[in-house]
VMD Tcl script that builds the backbone (N, CA, C; Angstrom):
set m [mol new atoms 486]
animate dup $m
set s [atomselect $m all]
$s set {name element resname resid chain x y z} {
  {N N MET 1 A 0.937 -1.072 0.086}
  {CA C MET 1 A -0.105 0.084 -0.352}
  {C C MET 1 A 0.580 1.071 -0.083}
  {N N ARG 2 A 0.555 2.116 -0.784}
  {CA C ARG 2 A 1.093 3.312 -0.699}
  {C C ARG 2 A 0.151 4.177 -0.609}
  {N N ALA 3 A 0.578 5.359 0.685}
  {CA C ALA 3 A -0.343 6.319 0.944}
  {C C ALA 3 A 0.233 7.900 0.842}
  {N N VAL 4 A -0.403 9.002 0.116}
  {CA C VAL 4 A 0.120 9.845 -0.267}
  {C C VAL 4 A -0.597 10.872 1.072}
  {N N VAL 5 A 0.089 11.267 2.621}
  {CA C VAL 5 A -0.714 11.636 3.310}
  {C C VAL 5 A -0.301 13.869 3.198}
  {N N GLN 6 A -1.473 14.417 3.214}
  {CA C GLN 6 A -1.412 15.599 3.373}
  {C C GLN 6 A -2.299 16.002 4.710}
  {N N ARG 7 A -0.541 16.690 6.088}
  {CA C ARG 7 A -1.649 17.709 6.317}
  {C C ARG 7 A -2.699 19.624 6.371}
  {N N VAL 8 A -4.052 19.238 6.340}
  {CA C VAL 8 A -5.111 20.186 6.257}
  {C C VAL 8 A -6.118 20.441 7.097}
  {N N ARG 9 A -6.555 21.218 6.627}
  {CA C ARG 9 A -7.155 22.791 7.634}
  {C C ARG 9 A -8.967 21.841 6.765}
  {N N ALA 10 A -8.815 21.562 6.078}
  {CA C ALA 10 A -9.872 20.958 5.134}
  {C C ALA 10 A -9.652 20.424 4.158}
  {N N ALA 11 A -10.656 19.620 3.546}
  {CA C ALA 11 A -11.003 18.741 2.454}
  {C C ALA 11 A -12.096 18.188 2.195}
  {N N THR 12 A -12.483 18.371 0.705}
  {CA C THR 12 A -13.789 18.044 0.494}
  {C C THR 12 A -13.600 16.533 -0.423}
  {N N VAL 13 A -14.324 14.940 -0.831}
  {CA C VAL 13 A -14.054 14.800 -2.563}
  {C C VAL 13 A -15.280 15.035 -2.475}
  {N N THR 14 A -15.940 15.265 -4.072}
  {CA C THR 14 A -17.322 15.222 -4.767}
  {C C THR 14 A -16.908 14.252 -5.845}
  {N N VAL 15 A -18.220 13.757 -5.403}
  {CA C VAL 15 A -18.924 12.875 -7.290}
  {C C VAL 15 A -20.608 13.921 -7.158}
  {N N ASP 16 A -19.953 13.715 -9.111}
  {CA C ASP 16 A -20.785 14.337 -9.495}
  {C C ASP 16 A -21.481 15.964 -9.057}
  {N N GLY 17 A -20.662 16.308 -8.577}
  {CA C GLY 17 A -21.060 17.583 -7.431}
  {C C GLY 17 A -22.101 17.461 -6.117}
  {N N THR 18 A -21.269 16.574 -5.792}
  {CA C THR 18 A -22.381 15.783 -4.691}
  {C C THR 18 A -20.995 15.406 -3.767}
  {N N ALA 19 A -21.023 16.799 -2.591}
  {CA C ALA 19 A -19.927 15.880 -1.598}
  {C C ALA 19 A -19.756 14.577 -0.820}
  {N N VAL 20 A -19.264 13.457 -1.246}
  {CA C VAL 20 A -19.970 12.341 -0.470}
  {C C VAL 20 A -18.489 12.103 0.714}
  {N N GLY 21 A -17.812 13.202 0.515}
  {CA C GLY 21 A -16.883 13.373 2.266}
  {C C GLY 21 A -15.888 14.931 2.472}
  {N N GLU 22 A -16.142 14.862 3.646}
  {CA C GLU 22 A -15.233 16.094 4.269}
  {C C GLU 22 A -15.189 16.076 5.839}
  {N N ILE 23 A -13.842 17.345 5.789}
  {CA C ILE 23 A -12.986 17.266 7.238}
  {C C ILE 23 A -12.866 18.544 7.082}
  {N N GLY 24 A -13.016 19.254 8.640}
  {CA C GLY 24 A -11.847 20.045 8.910}
  {C C GLY 24 A -11.129 20.205 8.900}
  {N N ARG 25 A -9.986 20.225 9.746}
  {CA C ARG 25 A -8.515 20.289 10.846}
  {C C ARG 25 A -8.350 18.261 10.627}
  {N N GLY 26 A -7.026 17.733 9.891}
  {CA C GLY 26 A -7.013 16.699 9.840}
  {C C GLY 26 A -5.764 16.306 8.474}
  {N N LEU 27 A -6.396 14.814 8.220}
  {CA C LEU 27 A -5.600 14.354 7.271}
  {C C LEU 27 A -5.882 13.742 6.174}
  {N N LEU 28 A -5.582 13.954 4.846}
  {CA C LEU 28 A -5.832 13.600 3.221}
  {C C LEU 28 A -4.779 12.709 3.882}
  {N N VAL 29 A -5.706 11.413 3.143}
  {CA C VAL 29 A -4.950 10.423 2.788}
  {C C VAL 29 A -5.094 10.174 1.405}
  {N N LEU 30 A -4.532 10.034 0.424}
  {CA C LEU 30 A -4.389 9.109 -0.585}
  {C C LEU 30 A -4.267 7.499 -1.167}
  {N N LEU 31 A -4.518 6.744 -0.506}
  {CA C LEU 31 A -4.603 5.368 -0.874}
  {C C LEU 31 A -4.470 4.439 -2.425}
  {N N GLY 32 A -3.361 4.153 -2.646}
  {CA C GLY 32 A -3.488 3.422 -3.509}
  {C C GLY 32 A -2.493 1.877 -2.959}
  {N N VAL 33 A -3.970 0.832 -3.491}
  {CA C VAL 33 A -3.423 -0.960 -2.783}
  {C C VAL 33 A -3.318 -0.838 -4.010}
  {N N ALA 34 A -1.673 -1.879 -3.855}
  {CA C ALA 34 A -1.173 -2.954 -4.493}
  {C C ALA 34 A -0.908 -4.479 -4.596}
  {N N ARG 35 A -1.068 -4.753 -5.895}
  {CA C ARG 35 A -0.733 -6.358 -5.314}
  {C C ARG 35 A -0.440 -6.745 -4.764}
  {N N GLY 36 A -0.639 -8.026 -4.481}
  {CA C GLY 36 A 0.489 -8.451 -2.597}
  {C C GLY 36 A 0.026 -7.967 -1.658}
  {N N ASP 37 A -0.778 -6.394 -1.581}
  {CA C ASP 37 A -1.123 -6.473 -0.519}
  {C C ASP 37 A -2.472 -7.469 0.238}
  {N N ALA 38 A -2.185 -6.885 1.803}
  {CA C ALA 38 A -2.727 -7.996 2.670}
  {C C ALA 38 A -2.803 -6.938 3.420}
  {N N VAL 39 A -4.216 -7.580 4.688}
  {CA C VAL 39 A -4.439 -7.380 6.494}
  {C C VAL 39 A -3.707 -7.028 6.058}
  {N N ASP 40 A -3.172 -7.385 6.977}
  {CA C ASP 40 A -1.298 -6.138 7.866}
  {C C ASP 40 A -1.120 -5.153 6.961}
  {N N ASP 41 A -0.998 -5.100 6.354}
  {CA C ASP 41 A -0.988 -3.857 4.992}
  {C C ASP 41 A -1.408 -2.853 5.837}
  {N N ALA 42 A -2.610 -3.257 5.566}
  {CA C ALA 42 A -4.144 -2.155 6.197}
  {C C ALA 42 A -3.076 -1.467 7.495}
  {N N SER 43 A -3.326 -2.672 8.054}
  {CA C SER 43 A -3.092 -2.423 9.262}
  {C C SER 43 A -2.371 -1.757 10.232}
  {N N ARG 44 A -0.796 -2.089 9.684}
  {CA C ARG 44 A 0.268 -1.891 9.870}
  {C C ARG 44 A 0.254 -0.295 9.149}
  {N N LEU 45 A -0.399 -0.005 8.421}
  {CA C LEU 45 A -0.401 1.814 7.699}
  {C C LEU 45 A -1.028 2.335 8.501}
  {N N ALA 46 A -2.472 1.740 9.226}
  {CA C ALA 46 A -3.008 2.593 8.786}
  {C C ALA 46 A -3.172 3.037 10.633}
  {N N SER 47 A -2.061 1.802 11.856}
  {CA C SER 47 A -1.319 2.524 12.563}
  {C C SER 47 A -0.496 3.704 13.050}
  {N N LYS 48 A 0.626 3.552 11.476}
  {CA C LYS 48 A 1.563 4.379 11.598}
  {C C LYS 48 A 0.651 5.800 11.209}
  {N N ILE 49 A -0.443 6.128 9.686}
  {CA C ILE 49 A -0.676 7.492 10.066}
  {C C ILE 49 A -1.166 8.050 11.173}
  {N N ALA 50 A -1.935 6.859 11.915}
  {CA C ALA 50 A -2.709 7.812 12.620}
  {C C ALA 50 A -1.496 8.222 14.686}
  {N N SER 51 A -0.532 7.486 13.868}
  {CA C SER 51 A 0.258 8.314 15.367}
  {C C SER 51 A 1.422 9.016 14.662}
  {N N LEU 52 A 1.591 9.874 13.216}
  {CA C LEU 52 A 1.873 10.324 13.064}
  {C C LEU 52 A 1.816 11.379 13.442}
  {N N ARG 53 A 3.599 12.430 13.969}
  {CA C ARG 53 A 3.382 13.591 15.469}
  {C C ARG 53 A 3.807 14.516 13.509}
  {N N VAL 54 A 2.797 15.190 13.229}
  {CA C VAL 54 A 3.189 15.767 11.919}
  {C C VAL 54 A 2.452 17.475 12.788}
  {N N PHE 55 A 1.666 17.429 13.585}
  {CA C PHE 55 A 0.839 19.075 13.843}
  {C C PHE 55 A 1.635 19.247 15.167}
  {N N GLU 56 A 1.573 20.568 15.279}
  {CA C GLU 56 A 2.205 21.430 15.662}
  {C C GLU 56 A 1.569 21.250 17.556}
  {N N ASP 57 A 3.376 21.560 18.197}
  {CA C ASP 57 A 2.494 21.735 19.599}
  {C C ASP 57 A 2.129 22.697 20.192}
  {N N GLY 58 A 2.649 23.520 21.619}
  {CA C GLY 58 A 1.976 24.947 21.785}
  {C C GLY 58 A 3.560 25.676 21.429}
  {N N ALA 59 A 5.153 24.578 21.577}
  {CA C ALA 59 A 6.416 25.159 20.443}
  {C C ALA 59 A 6.456 25.171 19.271}
  {N N GLY 60 A 5.618 25.050 18.538}
  {CA C GLY 60 A 5.428 25.113 17.426}
  {C C GLY 60 A 6.360 23.995 17.039}
  {N N LYS 61 A 6.656 23.285 17.772}
  {CA C LYS 61 A 7.567 21.417 17.292}
  {C C LYS 61 A 5.983 21.111 16.630}
  {N N MET 62 A 6.492 20.110 15.399}
  {CA C MET 62 A 5.678 18.771 15.071}
  {C C MET 62 A 5.406 17.584 16.275}
  {N N ASN 63 A 5.320 17.709 16.714}
  {CA C ASN 63 A 5.004 16.646 17.920}
  {C C ASN 63 A 3.561 16.029 17.814}
  {N N LEU 64 A 2.366 16.175 17.697}
  {CA C LEU 64 A 1.239 15.824 18.111}
  {C C LEU 64 A 1.255 14.881 16.630}
  {N N SER 65 A -0.331 13.754 16.937}
  {CA C SER 65 A -0.615 13.067 15.933}
  {C C SER 65 A -2.202 13.874 15.768}
  {N N VAL 66 A -2.754 12.997 14.620}
  {CA C VAL 66 A -3.981 13.853 13.989}
  {C C VAL 66 A -4.892 13.107 15.587}
  {N N LEU 67 A -4.602 12.182 15.963}
  {CA C LEU 67 A -5.267 11.731 17.675}
  {C C LEU 67 A -4.785 12.260 18.542}
  {N N GLU 68 A -4.419 13.316 18.237}
  {CA C GLU 68 A -4.270 14.132 20.035}
  {C C GLU 68 A -4.500 15.141 19.578}
  {N N THR 69 A -4.949 15.917 18.284}
  {CA C THR 69 A -5.439 17.236 18.046}
  {C C THR 69 A -6.902 17.352 17.692}
  {N N GLY 70 A -7.744 15.628 18.263}
  {CA C GLY 70 A -8.990 15.840 17.872}
  {C C GLY 70 A -9.419 15.486 15.797}
  {N N GLY 71 A -7.844 15.301 15.103}
  {CA C GLY 71 A -8.983 16.280 13.648}
  {C C GLY 71 A -8.970 14.540 12.851}
  {N N ALA 72 A -9.551 14.455 11.943}
  {CA C ALA 72 A -10.033 13.526 10.984}
  {C C ALA 72 A -9.244 13.299 10.232}
  {N N VAL 73 A -10.273 12.233 9.493}
  {CA C VAL 73 A -9.074 11.532 8.240}
  {C C VAL 73 A -10.235 11.471 6.997}
  {N N LEU 74 A -9.567 12.005 5.401}
  {CA C LEU 74 A -10.339 11.808 4.525}
  {C C LEU 74 A -9.151 10.995 3.546}
  {N N LEU 75 A -9.951 10.056 3.572}
  {CA C LEU 75 A -9.539 9.136 2.976}
  {C C LEU 75 A -9.830 8.957 1.073}
  {N N VAL 76 A -8.880 8.656 0.825}
  {CA C VAL 76 A -9.787 8.543 -0.858}
  {C C VAL 76 A -9.019 8.022 -1.591}
  {N N SER 77 A -9.683 6.711 -2.193}
  {CA C SER 77 A -8.694 5.534 -3.017}
  {C C SER 77 A -7.783 6.429 -4.515}
  {N N GLN 78 A -6.590 5.691 -4.724}
  {CA C GLN 78 A -6.197 6.586 -5.866}
  {C C GLN 78 A -5.332 5.110 -6.298}
  {N N PHE 79 A -5.553 4.164 -7.266}
  {CA C PHE 79 A -4.961 4.057 -7.943}
  {C C PHE 79 A -3.528 3.835 -8.154}
  {N N THR 80 A -3.773 5.763 -9.063}
  {CA C THR 80 A -2.405 5.667 -9.762}
  {C C THR 80 A -1.607 5.889 -9.539}
  {N N LEU 81 A -1.510 5.919 -7.382}
  {CA C LEU 81 A -0.335 6.041 -6.931}
  {C C LEU 81 A 0.907 4.854 -7.364}
  {N N LEU 82 A -0.083 3.861 -7.788}
  {CA C LEU 82 A 0.636 2.844 -8.031}
  {C C LEU 82 A 2.193 3.181 -9.066}
  {N N ALA 83 A 1.056 3.144 -10.308}
  {CA C ALA 83 A 1.454 3.821 -11.567}
  {C C ALA 83 A 3.587 3.523 -11.506}
  {N N ASP 84 A 3.736 2.798 -13.102}
  {CA C ASP 84 A 4.906 2.794 -12.977}
  {C C ASP 84 A 5.110 3.469 -14.361}
  {N N CYS 85 A 6.413 4.883 -14.214}
  {CA C CYS 85 A 6.225 5.722 -15.399}
  {C C CYS 85 A 7.627 5.371 -16.350}
  {N N ARG 86 A 8.574 4.487 -15.358}
  {CA C ARG 86 A 10.055 4.129 -15.816}
  {C C ARG 86 A 10.185 4.066 -17.381}
  {N N ARG 87 A 9.112 3.738 -18.435}
  {CA C ARG 87 A 8.938 2.899 -19.586}
  {C C ARG 87 A 7.331 4.312 -20.365}
  {N N GLY 88 A 8.232 4.768 -21.167}
  {CA C GLY 88 A 6.725 5.688 -22.764}
  {C C GLY 88 A 6.479 6.429 -21.812}
  {N N ARG 89 A 5.732 7.150 -22.595}
  {CA C ARG 89 A 5.135 8.175 -22.023}
  {C C ARG 89 A 3.710 7.600 -21.443}
  {N N ARG 90 A 3.283 6.630 -20.918}
  {CA C ARG 90 A 2.221 5.736 -21.350}
  {C C ARG 90 A 2.205 5.028 -19.554}
  {N N PRO 91 A 1.468 5.952 -18.755}
  {CA C PRO 91 A 0.955 4.917 -17.207}
  {C C PRO 91 A 0.890 3.589 -17.169}
  {N N SER 92 A 1.858 2.824 -16.933}
  {CA C SER 92 A 1.418 1.061 -16.583}
  {C C SER 92 A 0.966 1.004 -15.371}
  {N N PHE 93 A -0.476 0.825 -14.737}
  {CA C PHE 93 A -0.763 0.380 -13.886}
  {C C PHE 93 A -0.982 -1.315 -12.796}
  {N N THR 94 A -0.211 -1.859 -13.529}
  {CA C THR 94 A -0.707 -3.569 -13.920}
  {C C THR 94 A 0.201 -3.465 -12.311}
  {N N ASP 95 A 0.922 -3.130 -11.184}
  {CA C ASP 95 A 1.041 -2.996 -9.911}
  {C C ASP 95 A 0.236 -2.809 -8.570}
  {N N ALA 96 A -1.454 -2.131 -9.771}
  {CA C ALA 96 A -2.536 -1.666 -8.994}
  {C C ALA 96 A -2.758 -2.780 -8.033}
  {N N ALA 97 A -4.194 -2.929 -7.277}
  {CA C ALA 97 A -4.142 -4.738 -7.144}
  {C C ALA 97 A -5.772 -4.266 -7.843}
  {N N PRO 98 A -6.264 -5.114 -8.539}
  {CA C PRO 98 A -7.734 -5.645 -8.717}
  {C C PRO 98 A -8.881 -5.205 -8.253}
  {N N PRO 99 A -9.467 -4.224 -8.655}
  {CA C PRO 99 A -10.556 -3.303 -8.268}
  {C C PRO 99 A -11.156 -3.864 -7.123}
  {N N ASP 100 A -11.798 -4.715 -6.969}
  {CA C ASP 100 A -12.575 -5.817 -6.174}
  {C C ASP 100 A -11.238 -5.996 -4.640}
  {N N GLU 101 A -10.051 -6.208 -4.477}
  {CA C GLU 101 A -9.722 -6.695 -3.732}
  {C C GLU 101 A -9.132 -5.194 -3.110}
  {N N GLY 102 A -8.751 -4.354 -4.013}
  {CA C GLY 102 A -8.543 -2.403 -3.541}
  {C C GLY 102 A -9.518 -2.241 -2.916}
  {N N ARG 103 A -10.778 -2.402 -3.428}
  {CA C ARG 103 A -11.977 -1.737 -2.630}
  {C C ARG 103 A -12.045 -2.911 -1.250}
  {N N ALA 104 A -11.297 -3.689 -1.432}
  {CA C ALA 104 A -11.544 -4.586 -0.056}
  {C C ALA 104 A -10.292 -4.318 1.041}
  {N N LEU 105 A -9.385 -3.576 0.344}
  {CA C LEU 105 A -8.142 -3.477 1.571}
  {C C LEU 105 A -8.828 -1.915 1.927}
  {N N CYS 106 A -9.313 -1.053 0.842}
  {CA C CYS 106 A -9.923 0.386 1.280}
  {C C CYS 106 A -10.094 -0.294 1.879}
  {N N GLU 107 A -11.093 -0.540 2.304}
  {CA C GLU 107 A -12.407 -0.780 3.540}
  {C C GLU 107 A -11.633 -1.235 4.622}
  {N N ARG 108 A -10.814 -1.939 4.563}
  {CA C ARG 108 A -9.875 -2.206 6.316}
  {C C ARG 108 A -9.467 -1.221 6.418}
  {N N PHE 109 A -8.712 -0.643 4.956}
  {CA C PHE 109 A -7.844 0.347 6.216}
  {C C PHE 109 A -8.664 1.066 6.843}
  {N N ALA 110 A -9.572 2.208 6.076}
  {CA C ALA 110 A -11.086 2.955 7.337}
  {C C ALA 110 A -11.043 2.492 8.101}
  {N N GLY 111 A -11.212 1.001 8.374}
  {CA C GLY 111 A -11.804 0.595 9.523}
  {C C GLY 111 A -10.797 0.218 10.734}
  {N N PHE 112 A -9.538 -0.444 10.141}
  {CA C PHE 112 A -8.265 0.406 10.749}
  {C C PHE 112 A -8.357 1.522 11.713}
  {N N LEU 113 A -8.455 2.529 10.931}
  {CA C LEU 113 A -8.116 3.840 10.972}
  {C C LEU 113 A -9.381 4.376 12.256}
  {N N ARG 114 A -10.280 3.725 11.764}
  {CA C ARG 114 A -11.462 4.539 12.478}
  {C C ARG 114 A -11.433 3.682 14.272}
  {N N GLY 115 A -10.779 2.228 14.056}
  {CA C GLY 115 A -10.779 1.781 15.333}
  {C C GLY 115 A -9.459 1.447 15.992}
  {N N GLU 116 A -8.566 3.249 15.815}
  {CA C GLU 116 A -7.772 4.179 16.121}
  {C C GLU 116 A -8.093 4.843 16.954}
  {N N GLY 117 A -9.278 4.962 16.855}
  {CA C GLY 117 A -10.549 6.703 17.202}
  {C C GLY 117 A -10.146 7.429 16.027}
  {N N LEU 118 A -10.398 7.060 15.310}
  {CA C LEU 118 A -9.925 8.442 14.849}
  {C C LEU 118 A -12.160 8.772 13.458}
  {N N ALA 119 A -12.016 9.675 13.741}
  {CA C ALA 119 A -13.401 9.872 12.864}
  {C C ALA 119 A -12.781 9.770 11.222}
  {N N VAL 120 A -13.444 9.185 10.141}
  {CA C VAL 120 A -12.734 9.215 8.974}
  {C C VAL 120 A -13.874 9.457 8.232}
  {N N GLU 121 A -13.417 10.012 7.044}
  {CA C GLU 121 A -14.962 10.213 5.690}
  {C C GLU 121 A -14.128 9.357 4.492}
  {N N THR 122 A -14.466 9.128 3.883}
  {CA C THR 122 A -14.167 8.560 2.370}
  {C C THR 122 A -14.691 9.108 1.421}
  {N N GLY 123 A -13.197 8.893 -0.109}
  {CA C GLY 123 A -14.373 9.424 -1.507}
  {C C GLY 123 A -15.279 7.828 -1.301}
  {N N GLU 124 A -15.290 7.841 -2.711}
  {CA C GLU 124 A -16.495 6.722 -3.468}
  {C C GLU 124 A -15.211 5.888 -4.370}
  {N N PHE 125 A -14.962 4.408 -3.981}
  {CA C PHE 125 A -13.882 4.101 -4.774}
  {C C PHE 125 A -14.449 3.931 -5.891}
  {N N GLY 126 A -13.516 3.847 -7.379}
  {CA C GLY 126 A -13.953 3.437 -8.812}
  {C C GLY 126 A -14.724 4.641 -8.894}
  {N N ALA 127 A -15.105 6.036 -8.366}
  {CA C ALA 127 A -15.275 6.828 -9.396}
  {C C ALA 127 A -14.763 7.758 -9.682}
  {N N HIS 128 A -14.994 9.137 -10.604}
  {CA C HIS 128 A -14.380 10.121 -10.867}
  {C C HIS 128 A -14.072 10.923 -9.854}
  {N N MET 129 A -13.158 11.573 -8.770}
  {CA C MET 129 A -13.930 12.150 -8.170}
  {C C MET 129 A -12.880 13.573 -7.841}
  {N N VAL 130 A -13.846 14.514 -7.390}
  {CA C VAL 130 A -12.794 15.749 -7.163}
  {C C VAL 130 A -12.275 16.310 -6.243}
  {N N VAL 131 A -11.270 16.312 -5.346}
  {CA C VAL 131 A -10.398 16.054 -4.277}
  {C C VAL 131 A -10.350 18.088 -4.034}
  {N N THR 132 A -10.875 18.411 -2.809}
  {CA C THR 132 A -10.435 20.118 -2.691}
  {C C THR 132 A -9.730 20.036 -1.565}
  {N N LEU 133 A -8.647 20.440 -0.911}
  {CA C LEU 133 A -8.277 20.991 0.002}
  {C C LEU 133 A -6.793 22.194 0.502}
  {N N GLU 134 A -7.424 23.275 1.813}
  {CA C GLU 134 A -6.808 24.422 2.617}
  {C C GLU 134 A -5.612 23.244 2.656}
  {N N ASN 135 A -4.509 22.844 1.608}
  {CA C ASN 135 A -3.382 22.445 2.459}
  {C C ASN 135 A -2.433 23.193 4.006}
  {N N ASP 136 A -1.635 22.488 4.699}
  {CA C ASP 136 A -1.494 23.809 5.542}
  {C C ASP 136 A -0.563 22.936 5.889}
  {N N GLY 137 A 0.818 24.036 5.643}
  {CA C GLY 137 A 1.918 23.935 5.068}
  {C C GLY 137 A 2.689 24.213 4.511}
  {N N PRO 138 A 3.023 24.016 3.761}
  {CA C PRO 138 A 1.788 22.301 3.919}
  {C C PRO 138 A 3.274 21.164 3.624}
  {N N VAL 139 A 2.645 20.132 4.885}
  {CA C VAL 139 A 3.384 18.806 5.048}
  {C C VAL 139 A 2.603 17.929 3.985}
  {N N THR 140 A 3.780 16.741 3.816}
  {CA C THR 140 A 3.350 16.236 2.831}
  {C C THR 140 A 3.512 15.052 2.682}
  {N N LEU 141 A 3.242 14.038 3.370}
  {CA C LEU 141 A 4.313 12.287 2.990}
  {C C LEU 141 A 4.062 11.191 2.452}
  {N N VAL 142 A 5.020 10.543 2.304}
  {CA C VAL 142 A 4.410 9.691 1.236}
  {C C VAL 142 A 4.580 8.186 1.775}
  {N N LEU 143 A 4.287 7.300 2.245}
  {CA C LEU 143 A 3.990 6.348 2.969}
  {C C LEU 143 A 4.189 4.944 2.345}
  {N N ASP 144 A 4.894 3.534 2.677}
  {CA C ASP 144 A 4.472 2.943 1.633}
  {C C ASP 144 A 4.542 1.243 2.481}
  {N N SER 145 A 3.757 1.095 2.956}
  {CA C SER 145 A 3.190 -0.425 3.970}
  {C C SER 145 A 5.024 -1.485 3.421}
  {N N ARG 146 A 5.208 -0.899 2.405}
  {CA C ARG 146 A 6.668 -2.658 2.191}
  {C C ARG 146 A 8.055 -1.592 2.124}
  {N N ASP 147 A 8.298 -0.702 2.607}
  {CA C ASP 147 A 9.453 -0.446 2.947}
  {C C ASP 147 A 9.963 -1.258 4.167}
  {N N GLY 148 A 11.176 -1.301 3.487}
  {CA C GLY 148 A 12.015 -2.586 4.373}
  {C C GLY 148 A 11.504 -3.993 4.158}
  {N N ARG 149 A 10.505 -4.130 3.513}
  {CA C ARG 149 A 9.932 -5.802 2.932}
  {C C ARG 149 A 10.267 -5.669 1.233}
  {N N PRO 150 A 10.931 -6.941 1.229}
  {CA C PRO 150 A 10.772 -7.312 -0.402}
  {C C PRO 150 A 9.554 -6.619 -1.009}
  {N N VAL 151 A 10.097 -6.685 -2.856}
  {CA C VAL 151 A 8.585 -5.815 -3.347}
  {C C VAL 151 A 8.555 -7.130 -4.319}
  {N N PRO 152 A 7.126 -7.248 -4.717}
  {CA C PRO 152 A 7.203 -7.776 -6.097}
  {C C PRO 152 A 8.236 -8.147 -7.248}
  {N N ALA 153 A 8.437 -8.963 -7.382}
  {CA C ALA 153 A 8.843 -8.637 -9.099}
  {C C ALA 153 A 8.468 -7.921 -10.323}
  {N N GLU 154 A 9.086 -7.525 -10.939}
  {CA C GLU 154 A 9.661 -6.255 -11.506}
  {C C GLU 154 A 8.233 -6.185 -12.758}
  {N N VAL 155 A 8.029 -6.270 -13.684}
  {CA C VAL 155 A 7.003 -6.067 -14.118}
  {C C VAL 155 A 7.924 -6.042 -15.522}
  {N N PRO 156 A 7.989 -6.923 -16.788}
  {CA C PRO 156 A 8.578 -6.343 -17.203}
  {C C PRO 156 A 8.676 -5.505 -18.666}
  {N N PRO 157 A 9.152 -5.195 -18.519}
  {CA C PRO 157 A 9.616 -3.710 -19.734}
  {C C PRO 157 A 8.491 -4.244 -20.723}
  {N N CYS 158 A 7.412 -3.199 -21.460}
  {CA C CYS 158 A 7.063 -2.503 -22.562}
  {C C CYS 158 A 7.952 -2.812 -23.911}
  {N N PRO 159 A 7.972 -3.788 -24.478}
  {CA C PRO 159 A 8.346 -3.615 -25.792}
  {C C PRO 159 A 8.787 -2.692 -26.850}
  {N N ALA 160 A 10.229 -3.039 -27.835}
  {CA C ALA 160 A 10.325 -1.655 -28.111}
  {C C ALA 160 A 9.596 -1.771 -29.687}
  {N N ARG 161 A 9.293 0.031 -29.553}
  {CA C ARG 161 A 8.362 0.367 -30.921}
  {C C ARG 161 A 8.948 0.323 -31.626}
  {N N SER 162 A 8.360 -0.126 -33.235}
  {CA C SER 162 A 9.515 -0.697 -34.105}
  {C C SER 162 A 9.573 1.021 -35.157}
}
mol reanalyze $m
mol bondsrecalc $m
mol representation Tube
mol addrep $m
């Protein structure tokens, strides 16, 4: 799983002009689920995000987590985070989990965040979404549940054009 985590003052996700998820101060989490990701990836990453110390304390140091500040999480699935852009001009998404697996792990991830005590809003899996945010800082982090673990075998390169 790969997540882009942004500290926000506010964030909203809309589908067909209707807000489906909205938070005030907290974290916007864009989440990509990769082939081979499992429930333990979701659990570990959710715990990490819930406890990240990215909010300022009274001394202006990033010492507080979203939990400690009473903030919320807006979770938006984004399979494009798994894009392979090393060859050619069109991204390959073969590293992304199939939709049914991706949806299930996104839902489990949201459940794990809620289990940590966070208020969680979500986008709509598979829909065309518009995300608006008021970035705070800006503070943006990229996390991967596979950091420190072997990654799947390389995808074979695309054949050369003739």
